[in-house]
C-alpha positions in Angstrom: -42.8 34.2 -70.3 -43.8 31.0 -68.8 -47.4 30.6 -68.1 -48.8 28.2 -65.4 -49.5 25.4 -68.2 -46.1 25.7 -69.9 -44.3 25.6 -66.6 -46.0 22.6 -65.3 -45.5 21.1 -68.8 -41.5 21.6 -69.1 -40.7 21.1 -65.2 -41.2 17.9 -63.0 -44.1 18.1 -60.5 -41.6 16.9 -57.9 -38.0 18.1 -57.4 -35.4 18.8 -54.6 -34.2 22.3 -54.2 -33.7 25.4 -51.8 -36.6 27.2 -50.3 -35.7 30.2 -52.3 -35.9 28.2 -55.6 -39.2 26.6 -54.2 -40.8 30.0 -53.7 -39.8 31.1 -57.3 -41.1 27.9 -58.8 -44.3 28.3 -57.0 -44.7 31.9 -58.1 -44.1 30.7 -61.9 -46.5 27.9 -61.2 -49.1 30.6 -60.3 -48.3 32.3 -63.7 -46.3 35.3 -62.2 -44.4 37.1 -64.9 -43.2 40.1 -63.0 -42.1 41.0 -59.5 -41.6 44.7 -58.2 -39.2 44.6 -55.2 -36.2 46.0 -53.4 -33.4 43.7 -52.1 -31.9 43.3 -48.6 -29.9 40.8 -46.7 -32.9 38.6 -45.9 -34.0 38.5 -49.5 -30.5 37.8 -51.1 -31.0 34.2 -51.7 -34.6 35.1 -53.4 -33.2 37.8 -55.8 -30.3 35.3 -56.5 -32.8 32.7 -57.8 -34.6 35.5 -59.8 -31.5 36.1 -61.7 -31.6 32.8 -63.5 -35.3 32.4 -63.7 -38.0 33.5 -66.2 -39.9 36.0 -63.9 -39.1 39.6 -64.5 -37.6 41.7 -61.5 -38.4 45.4 -61.6 -36.1 47.2 -59.1 -38.0 50.2 -57.8 -36.4 52.9 -55.8 -38.3 52.5 -52.7 -40.4 49.6 -51.2 -43.6 51.6 -51.1 -43.3 52.3 -55.0 -43.0 48.5 -55.4 -46.2 47.7 -53.6 -48.0 50.5 -55.7 -46.6 49.2 -58.9 -47.6 45.6 -57.9 -51.1 47.4 -57.1 -51.2 49.2 -60.5 -50.1 46.0 -62.5 -53.1 44.2 -60.6 -55.7 46.9 -61.3 -54.7 47.0 -64.9 -54.7 43.2 -65.7 -56.9 41.8 -63.2 -54.2 39.4 -62.1 -52.4 39.0 -58.8 -49.6 41.9 -58.5 -46.5 40.7 -56.6 -44.0 42.8 -54.8 -40.8 41.7 -52.5 -39.0 43.4 -49.8 -36.5 42.6 -47.1 -37.1 42.4 -43.3 -37.7 45.1 -41.1 -37.7 48.6 -42.7 -38.3 47.0 -45.9 -41.4 45.1 -45.1 -42.6 48.3 -42.9 -42.0 50.3 -46.2 -44.7 48.2 -47.8 -47.3 48.7 -45.5 -48.8 51.8 -47.0 -49.0 50.2 -50.3 -50.4 47.0 -48.7 -53.1 49.0 -47.0 -53.9 50.9 -50.2 -54.5 47.8 -52.2 -56.5 46.2 -49.4 -58.9 49.0 -48.9 -59.6 49.1 -52.9 -60.0 45.0 -52.9 -57.0 44.7 -55.1 -55.4 41.2 -55.5 -51.7 41.5 -54.4 -49.3 39.1 -52.7 -46.5 40.9 -50.8 -43.5 38.7 -49.9 -41.3 39.9 -47.1 -37.8 38.6 -46.0 -37.7 37.9 -42.3 -34.8 37.2 -39.8 -33.8 33.5 -39.1 -36.3 31.5 -37.3 -34.0 31.0 -34.2 -33.8 34.8 -33.9 -37.6 35.5 -34.0 -38.7 37.5 -31.2 -35.1 38.4 -30.0 -35.1 42.0 -31.6 -32.4 40.9 -34.0 -31.0 43.3 -36.6 -33.9 44.4 -39.1 -36.4 42.3 -37.2 -40.0 43.5 -37.1 -43.4 41.9 -36.5 -44.7 42.0 -40.1 -47.2 39.4 -39.3 -48.6 41.6 -36.3 -48.3 45.0 -38.3 -50.2 43.9 -41.5 -52.8 41.6 -39.8 -55.4 44.4 -39.6 -54.6 45.5 -43.1 -54.8 42.3 -45.3 -57.2 39.6 -46.2 -54.8 37.1 -44.8 -51.2 36.6 -43.9 -48.4 34.0 -43.1 -45.2 33.5 -41.3 -43.8 30.5 -42.6 -42.1 28.3 -40.0 -41.0 25.3 -42.2 -39.5 25.2 -45.7 -41.6 22.4 -46.8 -44.8 24.7 -46.5 -43.7 27.3 -48.9 -45.2 26.0 -52.0 -48.4 25.3 -50.1 -48.5 28.9 -48.7 -47.8 30.5 -52.2 -50.8 28.6 -53.8 -53.2 29.3 -51.0 -52.0 33.2 -50.9 -52.8 33.5 -54.5 -56.2 31.6 -54.3 -57.0 33.7 -51.2 -56.1 37.1 -53.0 -58.3 36.3 -56.2 -61.4 34.3 -55.0 -64.4 36.2 -53.4 -63.8 39.7 -52.8 -60.1 40.2 -53.9 -57.5 41.4 -51.3 -54.0 41.4 -50.2 -52.1 38.8 -48.8 -48.4 38.7 -46.9 -46.1 36.2 -46.8 -43.4 36.6 -44.3 -40.4 34.2 -45.0 -37.4 33.9 -42.7 -33.9 33.9 -44.3 -32.9 30.4 -43.2 -35.9 28.8 -45.0 -34.7 30.0 -48.2 -31.5 27.9 -47.8 -33.2 24.7 -46.6 -33.4 21.9 -48.7 -37.1 20.8 -49.7 -39.0 18.7 -52.1 -41.0 20.7 -54.4 -44.3 19.1 -55.2 -47.3 20.9 -56.4 -50.4 19.4 -55.2 -53.5 18.7 -57.3 -57.0 20.2 -55.9 -56.9 23.4 -54.1 -58.5 22.7 -50.6 -58.4 25.1 -47.6 -60.0 24.1 -44.2 -62.1 27.1 -43.1 -62.0 29.1 -46.3 -65.0 28.8 -48.4 -66.5 31.4 -51.0 -69.9 30.8 -52.0 -70.8 33.0 -54.9 -74.3 31.6 -55.5 -76.9 34.2 -55.0 -80.3 33.6 -53.6 -82.7 33.2 -56.6 -85.7 34.6 -54.6 -83.8 37.7 -53.7 -83.0 38.1 -57.5 -86.6 37.6 -58.3 -87.8 40.1 -55.7 -85.2 42.7 -57.0 -86.5 42.0 -60.5 -89.9 42.8 -59.3 -88.8 45.9 -57.8 -87.0 47.1 -60.9 -90.0 46.4 -63.1 -92.2 48.6 -60.9 -89.9 51.3 -60.4 -90.4 54.7 -62.2 -87.0 56.4 -61.2 -84.4 53.7 -60.8 -80.8 54.3 -60.7 -77.7 51.8 -60.7 -74.7 52.7 -58.8 -71.5 50.8 -60.0 -68.7 50.4 -57.6 -65.3 48.8 -57.9 -66.9 45.4 -57.6 -68.3 45.5 -61.0 -64.7 45.8 -62.4 -63.3 43.2 -60.1 -66.2 40.7 -61.3 -65.6 41.5 -65.1 -69.3 42.3 -65.0 -69.3 45.5 -67.3 -71.2 44.0 -70.2 -74.0 42.8 -67.9 -74.2 46.2 -66.5 -74.3 48.0 -69.6 -77.2 45.5 -70.9 -79.3 46.1 -67.7 -79.2 49.6 -68.2 -80.0 49.6 -71.9 -82.7 46.9 -71.4 -84.6 49.0 -68.9 -83.4 52.6 -69.4 -81.6 53.1 -66.2 -79.3 55.8 -65.6 -75.8 54.9 -64.2 -73.8 56.5 -61.6 -70.6 55.4 -60.2 -68.3 55.7 -57.2 -64.7 56.6 -57.6 -63.7 52.9 -57.6 -66.4 52.4 -60.3 -65.2 54.7 -62.9 -64.9 52.8 -66.0 -67.6 50.0 -65.1 -69.8 51.8 -67.3 -68.9 53.9 -70.4 -68.4 57.6 -69.6 -69.7 58.4 -73.2 -73.0 56.5 -73.0 -76.1 58.5 -72.7 -77.5 56.8 -69.6 -74.1 57.6 -67.7 -74.4 60.3 -65.2 -70.8 60.0 -63.8 -69.3 60.2 -60.3 -71.5 60.5 -57.3 -70.6 61.8 -53.6 -68.7 64.5 -52.3 -67.3 65.9 -55.4 -69.6 64.2 -57.5 -71.4 65.7 -60.5 -74.5 67.6 -59.5 -76.9 65.6 -61.8 -75.5 62.3 -60.5 -76.3 63.3 -56.8 -79.6 64.8 -57.8 -80.4 61.5 -59.6 -79.6 59.5 -56.4 -81.5 61.9 -54.3 -84.8 61.8 -56.4 -84.7 57.9 -57.5 -87.3 55.5 -56.2 -84.9 52.3 -56.5 -81.3 52.2 -56.2 -79.5 49.2 -57.4 -76.0 49.2 -55.8 -73.6 46.9 -57.2 -70.1 46.1 -55.7 -69.9 49.2 -53.8 -69.7 49.8 -50.0 -71.6 52.8 -49.3 -68.6 54.8 -48.3 -68.7 58.1 -46.5 -67.2 59.8 -49.6 -70.1 58.5 -51.8 -73.0 58.9 -49.7 -72.4 61.9 -47.4 -75.1 61.6 -44.5 -76.2 58.3 -44.6 -79.7 59.2 -43.3 -80.3 61.5 -46.2 -78.7 59.4 -49.0 -81.3 58.2 -51.6 -84.2 59.1 -49.2 -87.1 58.2 -51.3 -85.5 54.8 -52.7 -85.8 51.2 -52.1 -82.3 49.9 -51.8 -80.9 46.7 -53.5 -77.4 45.9 -52.7 -75.4 43.4 -54.6 -72.0 42.4 -53.1 -69.8 39.4 -53.1 -68.6 40.2 -49.4 -71.6 39.5 -46.9 -69.9 41.7 -44.5 -70.6 44.7 -46.5 -74.2 44.1 -47.0 -76.0 46.2 -44.4 -73.0 47.3 -42.7 -73.8 51.1 -43.3 -77.0 51.1 -45.2 -79.6 48.5 -44.5 -80.9 47.5 -47.8 -84.6 46.2 -48.6 -83.2 43.3 -50.7 -79.6 42.0 -50.2 -78.3 39.8 -52.8 -74.6 38.3 -51.8 -73.0 36.9 -54.7 -70.7 37.4 -57.8 -71.6 40.7 -59.6 -71.5 39.1 -63.0 -73.6 36.1 -62.0 -76.1 38.2 -60.3 -76.7 40.8 -63.0 -77.0 37.9 -65.6 -79.8 36.3 -63.5 -81.5 39.7 -62.9 -81.5 40.3 -66.8 -83.7 37.3 -67.0 -86.3 38.9 -64.6 -86.9 42.3 -65.9 -89.0 43.4 -68.8 -87.6 45.8 -71.6 -88.9 49.3 -70.7 -88.3 52.9 -71.7 -88.2 55.7 -69.2 -87.9 58.6 -71.3 -89.3 60.9 -68.7 -86.9 60.0 -66.1 -83.8 60.1 -68.5 -85.2 63.4 -69.7 -85.3 64.8 -66.0 -81.7 63.5 -65.5 -80.6 65.2 -68.8 -82.0 68.5 -67.6 -80.1 68.6 -64.5 -76.9 67.9 -66.5 -78.0 71.1 -68.6 -78.8 73.3 -65.7 -76.5 72.3 -62.7 -73.1 73.2 -64.0 -70.3 74.3 -61.7 -68.3 77.5 -62.7 -65.2 79.4 -61.4 -62.9 81.7 -62.9 -59.3 80.9 -63.7 -56.3 83.1 -62.3 -55.1 85.5 -64.9 -51.5 84.2 -66.3 -52.4 80.7 -65.1 -53.6 77.7 -66.8 -57.4 76.6 -66.4 -57.1 73.1 -65.5 -60.1 72.0 -67.6 -58.1 73.0 -70.6 -55.7 70.2 -70.0 -58.2 67.6 -69.9 -59.9 68.8 -73.1 -56.5 68.4 -74.7 -55.5 65.1 -73.0 -58.9 63.7 -74.3 -58.1 64.2 -77.8 -55.0 62.3 -77.9 -55.6 59.8 -75.1 -58.0 57.3 -77.2 -60.3 54.7 -75.5 -57.6 52.3 -74.8 -55.5 54.7 -72.7 -54.8 54.0 -68.9 -54.8 56.8 -66.3 -53.5 56.6 -63.0 -54.0 59.5 -60.5 -52.4 60.6 -57.3 -54.6 61.7 -54.5 -55.7 65.4 -54.1 -57.7 68.0 -56.3 -56.2 66.7 -59.5 -57.6 63.4 -58.5 -61.3 64.7 -58.3 -60.9 66.7 -61.6 -59.7 63.4 -63.3 -62.7 61.4 -61.9 -64.9 64.3 -63.4 -63.3 65.1 -66.7 -61.4 62.1 -67.9 -63.5 60.0 -70.2 -62.9 56.0 -70.4 -65.0 53.1 -71.6 -62.0 50.7 -70.5 -63.1 48.9 -67.2 -59.5 48.9 -65.9 -58.4 52.2 -67.8 -58.9 54.5 -64.6 -56.6 53.5 -61.6 -56.8 55.7 -58.3 -56.4 55.2 -54.6 -59.8 55.4 -53.1 -60.4 54.1 -49.7 -56.8 55.0 -48.2 -56.5 58.1 -50.3 -52.8 57.5 -50.8 -50.7 60.4 -52.0 -47.6 59.3 -54.1 -49.7 56.3 -55.5 -50.0 57.4 -59.2 -46.5 57.4 -60.6 -45.6 53.7 -59.2 -48.9 52.4 -60.1 -48.4 53.8 -63.8 -45.1 51.9 -63.7 -47.0 48.6 -63.0 -49.6 49.3 -65.6 -47.2 50.2 -68.3 -45.1 47.1 -67.5 -48.3 45.3 -68.0 -49.1 46.8 -71.1 -46.1 48.1 -72.8 -47.9 49.1 -76.0 -50.9 51.2 -74.4 -50.7 54.9 -73.5 -50.4 55.4 -69.8 -51.0 58.8 -68.3 -50.3 59.9 -64.7 -52.4 62.8 -63.2 -50.4 64.2 -60.6 -50.0 67.2 -58.1 -47.1 69.0 -57.3 -47.5 67.9 -53.4 -48.3 64.1 -54.4 -45.5 63.6 -57.1 -42.8 64.4 -54.5 -43.9 61.5 -52.3 -42.6 59.0 -54.7 -40.7 60.9 -57.4 -37.8 58.5 -57.1 -39.8 56.2 -59.2 -39.1 58.1 -62.2 -35.8 56.4 -62.0 -37.5 53.2 -62.3 -39.5 54.3 -65.3 -36.4 55.7 -67.0 -34.3 52.4 -66.4 -37.2 50.3 -67.9 -37.7 52.8 -70.7 -41.5 53.2 -69.9 -43.1 56.0 -72.1 -45.3 57.2 -69.3 -46.9 60.7 -69.7 -47.1 62.6 -66.2 -49.4 65.6 -66.2 -48.4 67.7 -63.3 -51.0 70.0 -61.9 -48.8 72.6 -60.2 -50.6 75.1 -58.1 -47.9 75.6 -55.3 -50.4 74.3 -52.8 -51.5 71.1 -51.2 -54.5 71.9 -53.1 -57.2 69.9 -51.4 -56.3 70.7 -47.8 -55.9 74.4 -48.9 -59.6 73.9 -50.5 -60.8 73.0 -47.1 -58.9 75.9 -45.4 -60.3 78.3 -47.8 -64.1 77.3 -47.6 -64.1 76.5 -43.9 -61.2 77.9 -42.1 -61.4 81.5 -43.2 -58.4 81.1 -45.7 -56.1 80.2 -43.1 -53.5 78.4 -45.3 -51.6 76.8 -42.4 -48.7 74.5 -43.9 -50.1 74.1 -47.2 -48.2 76.6 -49.3 -45.7 74.5 -50.9 -44.4 77.2 -53.6 -41.0 76.4 -52.4 -40.5 73.6 -54.7 -38.1 72.2 -57.4 -38.2 72.9 -61.0 -40.0 69.7 -62.0 -39.1 69.8 -65.5 -35.3 69.8 -64.5 -36.2 67.3 -62.0 -37.3 65.0 -64.5 -34.3 65.7 -66.9 -32.1 65.0 -63.9 -33.6 61.4 -63.7 -33.0 60.9 -67.6 -36.7 61.7 -68.3 -38.2 64.5 -70.3 -39.4 67.7 -68.6 -41.6 70.2 -70.3 -42.6 73.4 -68.4 -46.0 74.7 -69.6 -47.1 78.1 -68.5 -49.7 79.3 -70.9 -53.0 77.7 -72.3 -51.7 78.3 -75.8 -48.6 75.9 -75.0 -50.8 72.9 -73.7 -51.5 71.1 -77.3 -48.0 71.5 -78.5 -46.5 70.1 -75.1 -48.7 67.2 -75.3 -47.7 66.5 -78.9 -44.2 66.7 -78.1 -44.8 64.4 -75.2 -46.5 61.7 -77.3 -43.4 61.6 -79.6 -41.5 60.4 -76.6 -41.3 56.6 -76.7 -38.4 55.4 -74.7 -38.7 57.4 -71.6 -41.2 59.0 -69.2 -42.1 62.6 -69.9 -43.4 65.2 -67.3 -45.4 68.1 -68.4 -45.4 70.9 -65.4 -48.6 72.7 -65.8 -48.9 75.8 -63.9 -52.5 76.0 -62.9 -54.7 78.8 -61.1 -53.2 78.6 -57.5 -56.8 78.8 -56.1 -58.7 76.6 -58.3 -61.2 74.4 -56.5 -62.8 71.0 -57.1 -66.6 71.8 -57.4 -69.1 70.7 -56.7 -68.4 69.8 -53.1 -70.8 68.5 -50.2 -69.3 69.3 -47.0 -68.4 66.2 -44.9 -71.6 64.9 -43.2 -73.7 67.0 -45.6 -76.2 65.9 -48.4 -77.1 67.1 -51.8 -79.0 69.9 -50.4 -75.7 71.2 -49.1 -74.0 70.9 -52.4 -71.6 73.8 -53.4 -71.6 74.8 -56.9 -69.6 78.0 -56.5 -67.6 79.6 -54.0 -66.9 83.4 -53.7 
């Protein structure tokens, strides 16, 4: 595949070409190797150029799948993911995926076709105001009006998507510009008026944070997705080990700190592990790195870390103090800030504090009985952990299975756990796995899915089959929309309104119909053998349909607006 350097070395910096050719040339100059998309009339000239170029195009079976695949690719690699859709319904079908990526600070560039410029605003066939629709959901967006701007816009889009807090950028391209003749020229320096990213943190704030940490008796670090985005996992590990600091993480921060490390307390928040939540409640200093104090992580803000001084480290100044006012705010790149902070702190052992957190881990376990004749979901994760390995990538859909995965999947890979956090998008897991497996064809990729969420984008099984992607789909089938049903069980007197989905396809047969391998698993004794069979399938996806307890719960659970004191460890 052409890299940015090789493309520039072998092709002239200036050349006359069509707008569509300029678009693909500009993408190649940014190092793009793969695009996930679905064609339409407004993108025919773009797809035609792709046929003869070095950029690989993956045809998904729905535009939403293309956006999620680009998202999964970006999360797994740290590079910009690219998706492409036609005008009107094609562009609008990308919107959920665009919002999903942007809420989780994932760098993707979405390219959408548009009606010809003379027809803009006339309600022409398949016209939609893509610029207006996506404006509140992205970091930036463009409606290109002149073909000569295509190369510049692409370069700016990638720069914006990757710099500062990563995010999503949309390029809306009218079809007539694809045919226009332009002189392609790649500029030298990247200059954008009005867009400046200052990642240099205040040295005085870092020194003050170091003083607080040196004097703290019960510090806790909370790692958010910003640690992963900044590539700051090694610095986080060094800080924790130097000063004996336990670490909790948000859903987006899973993988930022090794799950198997003795300092790792795991997930905090609504479905966080009890000992993680207790540690945050009792700490006297909370160092929040790359997290935004979301409601699912904090519960009632007034009762979150009530005894603690707060140090908030984030690259986005808009997040600092937005929800919880910190005692010390440090705006800057997490990797650079943690490096600087390491120079300000002294080595220290905090055995008593770590012992207390270990005691909570030993005494605050959740419990629930599994339904006779159905599989205990924990047994699936235990079997998976024996075969996955440290290098595996796990994607999830959204629901109970997502929270179980966040609790039970063990990873030491900062980009090894991929899930929709801020938007909570059902149907995310399978297409995201497609993107991750395309990025890393030699790594094991697992999807943790539910019987409700898998049907939202099950058509992407066909994409995975066509691309010969050996994705393993672990389907947690309880015949319910499990997370909503759980709320109905606990708070709505078991009135299961519209959540019983026991009328469902035979999922193993559905997988087979797509050309994948489908395995139905109804007994715990069959789990190991089914997984072993799945791991032998190397040329197509394999779906394992696990029939789990119908009323299994995600525990612990802190009710919405509650705090650690309200945490439910078991439900009758």
